[in-house]
VOPAVEX-309135 format. One record per residue (C-alpha): x, y, z. Coordinates in steps of 0.2 Angstrom, whole numbers, padded with zeros to 4 digits, always signed. Each point is the difference from the previous one (the first is absolute). Layout:
! residues N
XYZ;...
This chain:
! residues 1034
-0054+0499+0868;+0016-0009-0006;-0003-0016+0010;-0013-0007-0011;+0009+0005-0016;+0016-0009+0006;-0011-0015+0005;-0006-0001-0018;+0018+0000-0007;+0010-0016-0005;+0018+0000-0006;+0004-0016-0010;+0015-0006-0011;+0000-0015-0012;+0014-0011+0003;+0005-0016-0010;+0013-0009-0011;+0003+0006-0017;-0014-0003-0013;-0013-0006+0013;-0012+0013-0006;+0002+0016+0012;-0002+0013-0013;-0015-0009-0009;-0009-0001+0017;+0004+0018+0003;-0008+0004-0017;-0016-0008+0004;-0001+0009+0017;+0003+0017-0009;-0012-0004-0014;-0014-0003+0013;+0004+0013+0013;+0012+0013-0007;-0013+0013-0006;+0000-0004-0018;+0019+0000-0002;+0000-0017-0010;-0013-0008-0010;-0005-0018+0006;+0003-0007-0017;+0018+0006+0000;+0003-0007+0018;+0014-0013+0000;+0006+0005-0017;+0006+0018+0003;+0010-0002+0016;-0005+0017+0006;+0013+0001+0014;+0015-0005-0011;+0001+0017-0008;+0019+0000-0004;+0004-0005-0018;+0013-0012+0007;-0013-0009+0010;-0012-0001-0014;+0014-0007-0011;+0006-0013+0012;-0018-0004+0007;+0006+0001+0018;-0002+0013+0013;+0015+0010+0005;-0005+0012+0014;-0014+0002+0013;-0013+0012-0004;-0016+0005+0009;-0018+0003-0005;-0015+0006+0010;-0016-0011-0002;-0018+0003+0007;-0010-0015+0005;-0017+0003+0008;+0004+0013+0013;+0018-0006+0002;+0015+0009-0007;+0014-0013-0005;+0018+0004-0004;+0007-0014-0010;+0019-0002-0003;+0005-0011-0014;+0018-0007+0002;+0012-0010-0011;+0003-0019+0002;+0017-0001-0009;+0014-0003+0012;+0010+0015-0006;-0013+0012+0006;-0004-0007+0017;+0005+0017+0007;-0016+0007-0007;-0009-0014+0009;+0008+0007+0017;-0006+0018-0004;-0018-0006-0004;-0001-0011+0015;+0006+0014+0012;-0015+0011-0006;-0013-0013+0001;-0011-0008+0014;-0004-0016-0009;+0006-0010-0015;-0008-0010-0013;+0012-0015-0003;-0004-0008-0017;+0005-0018-0004;-0002-0008-0017;-0011-0015+0002;+0011-0010-0013;+0017+0005+0005;-0003+0001+0018;+0012+0008+0013;+0016+0006-0007;+0016+0008+0007;-0006+0018-0001;-0017-0005+0009;+0011-0005+0015;+0009+0017-0001;-0016+0010-0001;-0008-0010+0014;+0015+0004+0011;-0001+0018-0005;-0018+0002+0005;+0004-0009+0017;+0015+0011+0004;-0011+0016-0004;-0014-0007+0010;-0013+0000-0014;-0016-0010+0000;+0001-0011-0015;-0014-0007-0010;+0003-0015-0012;-0006+0001-0018;+0001-0016-0011;+0001+0006-0018;-0002-0008-0017;-0013-0013+0006;-0005-0002-0018;+0016-0007-0005;-0004-0015+0011;-0015-0003-0011;+0006+0004-0017;+0018-0004+0000;+0003-0013+0013;-0018-0007-0003;-0001-0006+0019;-0016-0007+0007;-0008+0011+0013;+0006-0012+0014;+0018+0001-0007;-0001+0019-0001;-0006+0000+0018;+0015-0010+0006;+0012+0012-0009;-0008+0015+0008;+0000-0008+0017;+0018-0004-0002;+0005+0018-0005;-0010+0008+0015;+0008-0013+0011;+0018+0005-0006;-0003+0019+0001;-0006-0003+0018;+0015-0011+0003;+0012+0015-0005;-0010+0012+0011;+0000-0012+0015;+0019-0001-0002;+0002+0019+0002;-0012-0001+0015;+0009-0014+0009;+0017+0009-0003;-0007+0015+0009;-0009-0011+0013;+0016-0009+0004;+0010+0016+0001;-0013+0008+0011;-0001-0015+0012;+0019+0000+0001;+0000+0018+0005;-0014-0003+0013;+0010-0015+0007;+0016+0010+0000;-0008+0015+0008;-0005+0002+0018;-0013-0012+0006;-0013+0013+0004;-0002+0004-0018;-0009-0017-0003;-0017+0007+0000;-0013+0003-0013;+0013+0005-0013;+0004-0018-0006;-0019-0005-0001;-0003+0010-0015;+0014-0009-0010;-0008-0017+0004;-0017+0005-0005;+0007+0008-0016;+0008-0016-0005;-0016-0011+0002;-0007+0003-0017;+0006+0002-0018;+0002+0018-0008;-0010-0004-0015;-0017-0009+0001;-0013+0001-0014;-0013-0002+0013;+0006+0016+0009;-0002+0009-0016;+0018+0005-0003;+0003-0012-0015;-0007+0005-0017;-0001-0012-0016;+0002+0011-0016;+0003+0000-0018;+0007+0018-0003;+0001-0001-0019;-0019-0005-0002;-0005+0012+0014;-0008-0012+0012;+0003-0005+0018;-0008-0005+0016;+0002-0003+0018;-0009-0015+0009;-0012+0012+0009;-0008+0005-0017;-0004-0019-0004;-0006-0002+0018;-0013+0014-0003;-0006-0008-0017;-0003-0017+0008;-0007+0006+0017;-0018+0000-0005;+0001-0015-0012;+0008-0012+0013;-0009+0008+0015;+0015+0004+0010;+0007+0016+0007;+0013+0009-0011;+0012-0001+0015;-0001-0018+0002;+0002-0003-0019;+0015+0011+0000;+0009-0011+0013;-0005-0016-0009;+0006+0006-0018;+0018-0004+0004;+0008-0016+0006;-0007-0017+0002;-0018+0004+0002;-0013-0009-0010;-0019+0003-0004;-0012-0015+0003;-0014+0003-0012;-0012-0012+0009;+0001+0007+0017;+0005+0018-0007;+0014+0000+0013;+0018+0006-0001;+0011-0015+0006;+0018-0003+0003;+0010-0014-0008;-0007-0013+0012;-0018+0004-0004;+0001-0006-0018;+0000-0018-0004;+0017-0008-0006;-0007-0005-0018;-0009+0017-0004;+0008+0012-0012;-0004+0015+0010;+0011+0015-0004;+0005+0014+0012;-0013+0014+0000;+0013+0012-0008;+0001-0011-0015;-0018-0005-0001;-0008+0018+0002;+0014+0012-0006;+0012-0008-0012;-0012-0012-0009;-0012+0015-0006;+0016+0010-0006;+0006-0015-0010;-0017-0003-0007;-0001+0019-0006;+0017-0001-0008;-0004-0017-0009;-0017+0007-0006;+0009+0016-0007;+0016-0006-0007;-0003-0018-0006;-0008-0002-0017;-0013-0012+0006;-0003+0010+0016;-0017+0002+0007;-0005+0018-0002;-0015-0003+0011;+0012+0001+0015;+0004+0018-0004;-0018+0005-0002;-0004-0008+0017;+0014+0010+0008;-0006+0016-0007;-0018-0004+0005;+0003-0005+0017;+0012+0014+0005;-0010+0013-0010;+0015+0006-0010;-0002+0014-0012;+0011-0004-0014;-0003+0009-0017;-0006-0013-0013;+0014+0006-0011;+0013-0007+0011;-0008-0017+0001;-0002-0001-0019;+0019+0003-0002;+0008-0013-0011;+0015-0002+0011;-0004-0012+0014;+0013+0008+0012;-0008+0017-0001;-0017-0008+0004;+0007-0009+0015;+0009+0016+0006;-0016+0010+0000;-0010-0013+0009;+0014-0003+0013;+0004+0018+0003;-0019+0004+0003;-0003-0015+0011;+0016+0001+0011;+0007+0018-0003;+0019+0000+0005;+0000+0017+0007;-0014-0003+0012;+0008-0016+0007;+0017+0008+0002;-0005+0016+0007;-0014-0007+0012;+0014-0011+0007;+0012+0015+0002;-0013+0010+0009;-0004-0015+0011;+0017-0007+0004;+0012+0014-0002;+0000+0012+0015;-0003+0019-0001;+0015+0011+0003;-0005+0003+0018;+0001-0018+0005;+0014-0004-0011;+0012+0013+0006;-0003-0005+0018;+0005-0018-0005;+0015+0005-0010;+0007+0015+0011;+0013-0012+0008;+0007-0003-0018;-0001+0019-0006;+0006+0008+0016;+0008-0013+0012;+0001+0005+0018;+0017+0008+0004;+0009-0004+0016;+0006+0017+0008;+0016-0004+0009;+0006+0018+0002;-0009+0008+0015;+0004+0018-0003;-0011+0001-0016;-0012+0014-0002;-0017-0006+0007;-0010+0011-0011;+0008-0006-0016;-0003-0018+0006;-0019+0004+0005;-0003+0007-0017;+0009-0014-0010;-0011-0013+0010;-0016+0011-0004;+0004-0001-0018;+0002-0019+0001;-0017-0001+0009;-0008+0010-0014;+0007-0011-0013;-0006-0015+0009;-0017+0008+0002;+0000+0006-0018;-0006+0017+0006;-0008+0010-0015;-0004+0016+0009;+0009+0015-0006;+0007+0004+0017;+0010-0017+0000;+0018+0000-0004;+0002-0003-0019;+0011-0016-0004;+0002-0008-0017;+0012-0013-0007;+0008+0002-0017;+0004-0017-0007;+0008+0005-0016;+0003+0015-0012;-0006-0002-0018;+0003+0011-0015;-0014+0006-0011;+0003+0011-0016;-0006+0018+0004;-0011-0001-0015;-0010-0014+0009;-0004+0011+0015;-0018+0007+0001;-0002+0017-0008;-0014+0005+0013;-0001-0001+0018;-0014-0007+0011;-0010+0017-0002;+0002+0000-0019;+0014+0014+0000;+0014-0002-0013;+0016-0005+0008;+0018+0005-0005;+0009-0017+0001;+0016+0007-0007;+0002+0014+0013;+0010-0010+0012;+0017-0003-0008;+0009-0004+0016;-0009-0016+0004;+0003-0008-0016;+0017+0008-0005;-0006+0006-0017;-0004-0017-0007;-0016-0006-0007;-0003-0012+0014;-0009+0004+0016;+0002-0010+0016;-0016-0005+0010;+0000-0009+0017;-0010-0016+0001;-0007+0002+0018;-0013-0005+0012;-0006+0011+0014;+0000-0009+0017;-0007+0014+0011;-0007+0017-0002;-0005+0010-0016;+0012+0005-0014;-0003+0016-0009;+0009+0007-0016;+0011+0014+0005;+0003-0007+0017;+0017+0000+0008;+0006-0016+0007;+0016-0008+0006;+0009-0014-0010;+0008-0012+0012;+0012-0013-0007;+0001-0018+0008;+0015+0005+0011;-0009+0015+0008;-0001+0000+0019;-0011+0014+0008;+0009-0002+0017;+0017+0004-0007;-0004+0018-0005;+0014+0010-0008;+0011-0015-0005;-0013-0008-0012;-0004+0016-0010;+0006-0008-0016;-0014-0013+0001;-0014+0013+0000;-0005+0013-0013;-0015+0011-0001;-0010+0000-0016;-0016+0007-0008;-0013-0011-0008;-0004+0008-0017;-0014-0011-0005;-0009-0016+0004;-0007-0012-0013;-0011-0015+0001;+0007-0013-0011;-0010-0008-0013;+0012-0012-0008;+0009+0011-0012;-0012+0015+0003;+0002+0012+0014;-0015+0009+0008;+0005+0016+0010;-0008+0001+0018;+0001+0014+0012;+0002-0011+0016;+0001-0018+0004;-0005-0009+0016;+0008-0014+0010;+0000-0017-0008;+0001+0007-0018;+0013-0004-0013;+0006+0015-0009;+0013+0007-0012;+0009+0016+0007;+0009+0012-0010;+0014+0011+0006;+0011-0012+0010;+0012-0004-0015;+0014+0009+0008;-0002-0007+0017;-0003-0019-0001;+0012-0012-0008;-0010-0017+0001;-0012+0000+0015;-0003+0011+0015;-0012+0005+0014;-0010+0016-0001;-0005+0008+0016;-0008+0017+0005;+0011-0001+0016;+0018-0002+0003;-0003-0012+0015;-0005-0015-0010;+0009-0017-0002;+0003-0004-0018;-0009-0016-0006;+0010-0016-0001;+0009-0002-0016;-0007-0012-0013;+0006-0018-0003;+0006-0006-0017;+0000-0018-0004;+0016+0001-0011;+0014+0011-0002;+0006+0008-0016;+0013-0012-0007;+0002+0003-0018;+0013+0014-0002;+0006+0009-0016;+0011+0015-0003;-0007+0013-0012;+0008+0015-0009;-0006+0011-0014;+0005-0004-0017;+0005+0018-0002;+0011+0006+0015;-0008+0018-0002;-0017-0008+0006;+0008-0004+0017;-0010+0014+0009;-0017-0006-0007;+0004-0018+0005;+0004+0005+0018;-0016+0010+0001;-0010-0014-0008;+0007-0012+0013;-0005+0011+0014;-0018+0000-0007;+0000-0019-0003;+0006-0003+0018;-0015+0010+0006;-0013-0007-0012;+0004-0018+0003;-0002-0006+0018;+0012-0015-0002;+0014+0006-0012;+0017+0004+0008;+0012+0012-0008;+0018+0001+0006;+0017+0005-0006;+0013-0014+0001;+0018+0001+0006;+0005+0002-0018;-0011+0015-0003;-0013-0009-0010;-0019+0003+0002;-0007-0016+0006;-0019-0004-0002;-0006-0014+0011;-0017-0008-0005;-0010-0015+0006;+0001-0010-0016;+0001+0001-0019;-0017+0006-0003;+0001+0013+0013;+0017+0006-0007;-0006+0001-0018;-0014+0011+0006;+0012+0011+0010;+0011+0002-0015;-0014+0004-0011;-0007+0013+0012;+0017+0008+0001;+0002+0001-0019;-0018+0006-0004;-0006+0009+0015;+0013+0006+0013;+0017+0003-0008;-0005-0001-0019;+0017-0005-0006;+0007-0016-0008;+0009-0011+0013;+0013-0013+0000;-0004-0014+0012;+0014-0012+0006;-0003-0019+0002;-0007-0004+0017;+0012+0002+0015;-0002-0015+0011;+0004+0001+0019;+0010-0014+0007;+0007-0004+0017;+0016-0008+0006;+0003-0013+0013;+0011-0015+0004;-0002-0019+0000;-0008-0007+0016;+0011-0012+0009;-0003-0018-0004;-0016-0006-0008;-0013+0001+0014;-0001+0017+0008;+0000-0008+0017;+0019+0001+0000;-0001+0019+0002;+0000+0000+0019;+0016-0010+0000;+0008+0014-0011;-0007+0012+0013;+0009-0009+0014;+0016+0000-0010;-0002+0018-0003;-0002+0004+0019;+0015-0010+0005;+0010+0011-0012;+0004-0011-0015;+0015+0005-0011;-0011+0001-0015;+0000+0019-0003;+0006+0013-0012;+0012+0013+0006;+0003+0017-0007;+0011+0014+0007;-0002+0019-0003;+0013+0008-0010;+0008+0009+0015;+0002-0017+0009;-0010+0006+0015;-0016-0011-0001;-0001-0018-0004;-0018-0006-0006;-0005-0018+0001;-0016-0006-0007;-0010-0016+0001;-0015-0003-0010;-0014-0014+0001;-0016-0002-0008;-0016+0003+0010;-0015-0012+0000;-0012+0002-0014;-0014+0003+0012;+0009+0014+0009;+0005+0008-0017;-0018+0000-0007;-0006+0008+0017;+0012+0014-0001;-0004+0003-0018;-0019+0001+0004;+0001+0011+0015;+0012+0012-0007;-0012+0015+0002;-0005-0004+0017;+0018-0003+0005;+0005+0017-0007;-0013+0008+0011;+0006-0010+0016;+0019+0003-0003;-0003+0018-0004;-0008+0002+0017;-0017+0005-0007;-0010-0007+0015;-0017+0007-0004;+0002+0000-0019;+0006-0018-0001;-0019-0005+0001;-0003+0011-0015;+0013-0007-0012;-0004-0018+0004;-0004-0012-0015;-0015-0011-0001;+0011-0015+0004;-0002+0004+0018;-0017+0004+0006;-0003+0015+0010;+0008-0005+0016;+0001+0010+0017;+0019+0000-0002;+0009-0003-0016;+0017-0002+0008;-0006-0015+0010;-0008-0007-0016;+0016+0001-0010;+0010-0008+0014;-0012-0014+0002;+0001-0003-0019;+0019+0000+0000;+0000-0013+0014;-0013-0011-0009;+0010+0001-0016;+0016-0006+0009;-0010-0014+0009;-0008-0006-0016;+0017-0001-0008;+0009-0009+0014;-0014-0013+0002;-0002-0003-0018;+0018-0007+0000;+0000-0009+0016;-0018-0007+0003;+0007-0015+0011;+0014+0008+0010;-0008+0011+0014;+0017+0004+0009;+0007+0006-0016;-0015+0011-0003;+0001+0008+0017;+0019+0002-0002;-0003+0009-0017;-0014+0011+0007;+0011+0006+0014;+0014+0003-0013;-0012+0010-0011;-0006+0011+0015;+0018+0005+0004;+0001+0005-0018;-0016+0010-0001;+0007+0010+0015;+0015+0005-0011;-0009+0008-0015;+0010+0016-0004;-0008+0005-0016;-0011-0006-0015;+0005+0004-0018;-0001+0007-0013;-0008+0016+0004;-0001-0005+0018;-0016-0011-0003;+0006-0014-0012;+0001-0019+0002;+0018+0000+0006;+0006+0001+0018;+0016+0007+0007;+0004-0008+0017;+0011+0009+0013;+0017-0010+0003;+0002-0012+0014;+0008+0011+0014;+0006-0015+0011;+0014-0005-0013;+0017+0006+0007;+0011+0010-0012;+0019-0003+0002;+0007+0017-0005;-0005+0017+0006;-0013+0004-0013;-0018+0004+0005;-0015-0008-0007;-0014+0011-0007;-0014-0008+0010;-0016+0008-0008;-0017+0000+0009;-0014-0012-0003;-0011+0015-0005;-0013-0010-0010;-0002-0014+0013;-0003+0014+0013;-0014+0008-0011;-0008-0017-0003;+0000-0004+0019;+0012-0015-0001;+0012+0008+0014;-0012-0001+0015;+0010-0013+0009;+0016+0001-0009;+0008+0014+0010;+0012-0012+0009;+0010-0003-0016;+0006+0017-0001;+0008+0002+0017;+0013-0014-0001;+0003+0006-0018;+0005+0016+0008;+0012-0008+0013;+0008-0010-0014;+0002+0016-0010;+0008+0009+0014;+0013-0014+0002;+0004+0002-0019;+0002+0019+0002;+0015+0000+0011;+0008+0013-0012;+0005+0018+0002;-0013+0007-0013;-0014-0011+0006;-0013+0013+0002;+0004+0009-0016;+0000-0017-0010;-0017-0005+0008;-0008+0017-0005;+0007-0002-0017;-0007-0018-0001;-0017+0007+0005;+0000+0014-0013;+0004-0013-0014;-0015-0011+0004;-0010+0009-0013;+0013-0002-0013;-0001-0019+0002;-0019+0001-0001;+0002+0011-0016;+0012-0012-0007;-0012-0015+0003;-0014+0010-0008;+0011+0004-0016;+0005-0018-0001;-0018-0007+0001;-0007+0013-0012;+0013-0006-0014;+0006-0018+0001;+0016-0006-0009;-0008-0009-0014;-0009+0014-0009;-0003+0014+0012;-0017-0006+0005;-0007+0000+0018;+0005-0015+0011;-0014-0012+0007;-0001-0010+0016;+0018+0002+0006;+0006+0002+0018;+0017+0009+0003;+0011+0001+0015;+0013+0014-0002;+0014+0001+0013;+0010+0016-0002;+0016+0003+0010;+0008+0017+0002;+0018+0001+0005;+0009+0016+0006;+0011+0010-0012;+0017-0007-0002;+0010+0015+0008;-0006+0012+0013;-0016+0008-0004;+0006+0016-0007;-0012+0012-0008;+0010+0003-0016;+0003-0018-0003;-0018-0005+0001;-0005+0015-0011;+0013-0005-0013;-0006-0018+0000;-0019+0005-0002;+0006+0010-0015;+0009-0014-0007;-0013-0014+0002;-0016+0010+0002;-0011+0002+0015;+0001-0015+0012;-0019-0003+0001;-0001-0001-0019;+0014-0013+0000;-0009-0011+0013;-0016+0001-0010;+0009-0005-0017;+0009-0014+0009;-0016-0007+0008;-0009+0001-0017;+0014-0009-0009;+0002-0013+0013;-0019-0004+0000;+0000-0002-0019;+0016-0010+0000;-0008-0012+0014;-0015-0002-0011;+0011-0005-0015;+0009-0012+0010;-0016-0010+0006;-0006-0005-0018;-0011+0015-0004;-0017-0003-0009;-0012+0011-0010;-0018+0001+0006;-0013+0004-0012;-0018+0005+0002;-0013-0012-0005;-0018+0002-0007;-0014-0012+0004;-0008-0004-0016;-0017-0007-0003;-0004-0006-0018;-0016-0006-0007;+0001-0010-0016;-0010-0012-0010;+0006-0018-0001;+0006+0000-0017;+0012+0015+0003;+0008-0008+0016;+0016-0005-0010;+0004+0017-0008;-0004+0008+0017;+0013-0011+0009;+0013+0004-0014;-0002+0019+0004;+0002-0003+0019;+0015-0011-0003;+0008+0013-0010;-0002+0013+0014;+0007-0011+0014;-0017-0002+0008;-0003-0012+0014;-0017-0008-0002;-0009-0003+0017;-0016-0009-0005;-0012-0003-0014;-0018-0004+0002;-0015-0001-0011;-0015+0011+0003;-0015-0010+0004;-0013+0001-0013;+0011+0008-0013;+0014-0004-0012;+0012+0012+0008;+0015-0004+0010;+0006+0012+0014;+0019+0000+0002;+0010+0008+0014;+0018+0004-0002;+0014+0011+0006;+0008+0011-0013;+0016+0011+0003;-0004+0019-0003;+0015+0002-0011;-0008-0013-0012;-0018+0007+0001;+0001+0014-0013;-0010-0004-0015;-0006-0016+0008;-0019+0003-0002;+0003+0004-0018;+0011-0015-0004;-0013-0011+0008;-0014+0007-0010;+0010-0002-0016;+0004-0018+0003;-0017-0005+0006;-0009+0010-0013;-0008+0011+0013;-0008-0014+0010;+0011+0001+0016;+0000+0014+0012;+0013+0004+0014;-0001+0010+0015;+0016+0005+0010;+0001+0006+0018;+0016+0003+0009;+0003-0014+0012;+0017-0001+0009;+0019+0000-0002;+0009-0015-0004;+0019-0004-0001;+0007-0007-0016;+0009-0016+0005;+0014+0002-0012;+0017+0006+0004;+0004+0015-0011;+0019-0004+0001;-0002-0018-0004;+0017-0008-0007;+0000-0019-0003;+0012-0008+0012;-0004-0019+0002;+0003-0012-0014;-0019-0002-0003;-0003+0019-0001;+0015+0002-0012;-0007-0015-0011;-0017+0008+0000;+0004+0019-0002;+0018+0000-0007;+0014+0008+0008;-0001+0017+0007;+0003+0011-0016;-0014-0007-0010;-0014-0001+0013;-0015+0010-0005;-0007+0013+0013;-0015-0007+0010;-0016+0009+0002;+0005+0009+0016;+0016+0007-0008;-0009+0006-0015;-0012+0009+0011;+0014+0008+0010;+0009+0005-0016;-0015+0008-0007;-0003+0011+0016;+0018+0004+0000;+0000+0006-0018;-0016+0010+0003;+0009+0009+0015;+0016+0003-0009;+0010-0012+0012;+0015-0010-0007;-0005-0017-0008;+0012-0015-0003;-0003-0005-0018;+0010-0003-0015;+0001+0015-0011;+0008-0009-0015;-0009-0016-0004;+0011-0006-0014;+0018+0007+0002;+0007-0010-0015;-0006+0011-0013;-0009+0017-0001;-0018-0003-0006;-0007+0014-0011;-0017+0002-0006;+0005+0005-0018;-0001-0014-0013;+0015+0005-0010;+0016+0002+0011;
């Protein structure tokens, strides 16, 4: 019974760049098939899915919302999503619940930065995309292009979007080929054939029917198949043949009535491609007839007559030519039919979609432990199979995924249930903490049937059914109070919902923070976590204006954290409540929600807190000098910082060097994955991996390979010609990679602690704390490196010809964790302004000497009372030595950079560059958009300078320029914050040391130090000669 229902279901989301027409398109689909929710006359003006006041005011969508449509005998769940960069987390939640995506592209503006992001998102989530080219009317009315020029423009956009998709395909293809070649030879079978076949054709082809040409505002649209059917009888060809011929260089020869290629037409003839001749030219004629004062009204009559359109005469006699045009076009080529027929034809139903995307939703787990419960494993695999088969029978295990929680005022909940009985929505005080908000889960059912009143298990992303008791905190049992079908803002209560449906669930407010897996059985793997394109970078500290409202603010923050999938609420080390958002618009909305909905108190918001990082200057200009520095380090250079513990028993020597940029970036990108590997989560490491590494058989191998690639790239970039040096440096690096003791800060950061070099002899009787290459071992670099430790042991034995050899050695081993902790503390707070360090490698040599006298108990106790615990002393000494070593090596500040895309008319280029220059932006390129007077400028903009940037830009360019910011990378400020003029030229340029103004780096450092309450070197009294007062009469 359920199979046919599920086959007639489609789940789609609308994805696009901001202002490309998603909500307007959704309006027309709702007006046509939403069961009378929206009058067709209001479609496009009402923006039905933008029901928040803030969305209507700003005219942008801020959250993803779902609505159920009915087209012919199909049921379609449509999810509208935002296009603004700040709300890209909502795009992730929409994409996870869908099977297909309508990707909209503005025919005038073309592919933009967010278009890349949404195409990537749909590729990661394994959605089937359809391309919709919107705003075709702007090509006619605004740009006044001829049909041929418009065709070339559309051809270019389709080609560009296909280029982006094929880049993702080839990336996957290459990594798959790599893994096939790296694996055993018998694997080379049918597996890799499908990749090659897949890559033969473009994703979007109008002749395949997955590209629609629409004008959402006027309510018309078409796919090529519609025109092929119109012309089939007239041209005496089959519709299928015409559909293939209507795109690309195909021409119609009227004499022979044949469809020919480019060679079939004479060189002198003015033949146009069939798409121009039979599709675009009639459209242009209708537009010109309707809108131009001397237009031929007979054309409209002809269209109405030949297609038997039933248009009320009242609409045709309208004085507004635009209204006449809209009524003719929307009756001739109705938008909803074109889009929904394309959806039904091209987007797979949940059954086939889930079998395709199961590898993304529930990746296969490697079970390394043999003594697991076989029954648990069997049931977990059964659940995976029923999700892959999209089993809708009531006996199947019930599995659903909640992609986000959203808050709804209780008064908005339906007052009656599906049977018409009155509900008491206020009865459940526990679930909403006595507030006026009720939390609903935005979920999709992947297997089985959900009932209201059913008890389910809520699994967080870290749950592992094989661990049993040890993961109890990741599983809870909950009762579903009610299920709703979402109709935009409205909710329709339903008693049960089958596989493939998207529903809102009430009663999980207490159990889920952001997202979770619901299952009717404990023995189920949680779904893989969602991928967000950016991370929250804009942080502000908030506090209530009246300190008595602190409790209300804390409660409001808890609610906001649950209601917004992307916001992060933390408490800083200084005790401030820090709110992290994706950008300024997102932050404004969060603050407004807090003040008006969740906390209902007035708030004080601090200026944005910008994160920086600290590093040191690379040796020399070219980075190719770095391996030489390595050699020097290995041979034990004297360039180190030495610290001694207060009791004089431990001497710590620290050397620091800068890691290559490629390695630093890789460690930064793979932080989550490395955390899993270093923490020893063998099975779970697959779960936590990010999109940057495709689902591989073994993520440890993948990371190891990528680290080696990064090192090789770095070495070869500096020494292209010298093969011997490259080999020498490679061997050098491989030795180093066997010595990784820890990463930091927080054990996963972009800084490395290497174990000291054992082979160096020490003259006195002290013992070196050797450490263990723990991380190298986890990453598999130690396979052939066991030979190094044996002779190290023998040399250590010769060193230890002392009476307390064994006790000292034991003490040295017990202090290893202190050294790692000292390194973690140092890398988490650098010397410049207590910000984390970035891209540094440390070698820490700590020597312990025996106590001065005989090791009497009372003396050692007395000493520990005097100086504190010895392990703590070592930790502090290591931390101070690491920070001092960084200060000695010309420290630099590293700041985050936004990639900024600006669109501006020619006449406002000057003011736009002035705004960019004031904010230390680096312009990358500028180019004119073909066929328009707009310039597109790409630039890098420091995050610290970006606050208020879009507003200032609009003010200076009278609203003509628009900017989009995406977090791009970290970049070191090349200035020395402690610069003092030394040479004659510098003194001549900057003056002597006393009057030199602080450079940008120093100003930024001082601002952060002031914010954190650290001491700042500055003149307190500016004019010491006389006391200045504000009073006029002294």
